[in-house]
C-alpha positions, -999 to 999 in steps of 0.1 A, spaced: 190 671 348 219 647 353 244 651 381 272 660 357 251 687 339 242 705 371 279 712 381 287 721 344 259 746 345 270 760 378 306 763 366 295 781 334 275 807 354 304 811 379 328 817 351 307 843 333 298 861 365 335 868 375 337 906 380 354 925 352 377 942 377 398 909 379 425 904 353 410 887 322 435 858 319 415 830 304 427 797 289 411 768 270 427 735 261 422 699 252 443 667 255 444 630 248 462 605 268 468 572 284 449 558 314 459 531 340 439 516 368 464 519 398 442 506 426 468 479 436 500 489 417 513 509 388 521 487 357 536 507 329 525 482 303 489 487 313 487 523 301 462 524 272 451 553 250 418 560 267 416 595 282 402 626 264 395 659 281 389 696 276 392 724 301 388 761 307 408 780 333 409 815 347 438 832 365 426 841 400 461 856 408 494 858 390 503 821 396 469 806 407 444 792 382 408 780 387 403 751 362 371 732 351 377 700 332 353 677 313 367 643 303 361 606 296 383 576 305 377 542 288 391 514 310 386 478 320 361 469 347 372 462 382 365 424 377 382 421 344 406 391 342 395 377 376 386 341 382 348 336 388 324 307 394 298 307 366 273 278 368 297 257 389 326 262 365 357 284 371 360 310 343 384 338 338 363 369 332 370 388 299 381 424 298 348 440 309 349 476 297 337 507 315 336 544 305 341 570 333 329 605 323 341 632 347 338 669 355 363 683 379 369 717 394 403 725 409 430 750 414 465 750 400 496 767 413 520 776 385 558 781 385 567 803 355 602 798 341 602 819 309 586 800 280 581 769 302 556 766 330 552 738 355 526 734 382 508 713 407 470 710 409 441 694 427 404 695 432 371 677 434 348 662 408 318 642 397 324 608 380 298 589 361 306 552 358 290 536 327 298 499 321 295 484 286 269 458 280 281 423 287 271 388 276 243 373 297 266 348 315 288 377 327 259 399 341 265 408 377 303 410 372 303 444 354 309 476 374 277 493 388 263 522 368 266 551 392 274 588 396 298 595 424 322 620 440 360 619 438 391 641 438 421 646 416 457 658 420 487 660 397 515 678 380 516 696 347 539 716 324 535 736 293 559 749 267 549 781 249 551 778 211 539 813 202 525 841 224 491 825 232 496 788 222 514 761 242 519 723 243 507 709 276 517 677 294 497 666 325 498 636 349 466 632 370 456 609 398 418 604 401 404 588 433 368 578 425 346 568 454 325 543 436 313 509 447 346 495 435 367 525 448 386 531 416 420 549 414 431 560 379 463 575 367 462 594 334 491 609 313 480 634 287 495 656 260 475 685 244 474 721 235 462 752 254 453 787 242 455 817 265 435 849 258 
């Protein structure tokens, strides 16, 4: 069983075993967005449409949510665009691609303001780094295939459209403790449904 499947299974059993005495305030949602590698600096023109995620959350208290998220970020490899010595010749590496699948668990503190809600959130997660195949001459320059630990933090807001449906905007910083120590910033828009 893969490292990401074990936490997903654990989260599933945790969620279904919550005592019925607690308020049943559940939510589900999905979003798409832009991702940017911000290891050294934030460049607005480097945001690309490459993040997709879905989540389920549960209200632990009136303003505190427990949220589990599954997602996937498609980005360039850590060596993309760098100058490398290949067979004694200086070559600029192409945009080596990598997919980062993630599962996070965190808490969110919400500020309710009528039909609009804003919040701050953070938590931990598992990240699976999966580089695309590269041409033989670029082997060794792609990111390592690995499954690692990380954390996330961010801000979000949602605007209620009807009683149970809202539009969600979320900005998330992911710190991924991989061989290349990735830092990703994502900006997403999606929809959420509350039961």
